[in-house]
C-alpha positions, 0 to 999 in steps of 0.5 A: 622284953621287946616283941621285936627289934625296931632296928630290924623291923621291916617296912612290910611288917609295919604296913601289915601291923597298920592294916594297910597290906596283907602278908600275901601282898608283902610276899608278892612285893618281895618276889617282885623285888627279888626279880626286878631289883626295885625298892620295896616301897616303889613296888608297892606304889607301882602296884597301887597298893600304897601311896608314896605319901603313906610310906613317907609318913610311916617312915618319918613319924613311926619307923624313925622314931622307934629306931631312935628310941630303940623300942616300939612307940607306946600305943596312942602316942601317935594317933592316926585316923586308922588308929582312932577307928581301930580303937573305936571299934574295940569299944 
């Protein structure tokens, strides 16, 4: 059984899972979003927490693929510098 549904997992969760944002940062961005009506990703970029290219990459390479598959990507299917470093640190 899936630990989450890729069709409903939000961008903030992906960024937390990737170690790019903290839960506190996501909470602040969600508050900003509610107050301003800005898009979540635009708020992250405006605050300087994430580059737009990072959001676009994540959306194109991971989120879209998971939603198309209907399940999480298998570990190691998509390697990034971050995932390689994380794997190396576990050894």
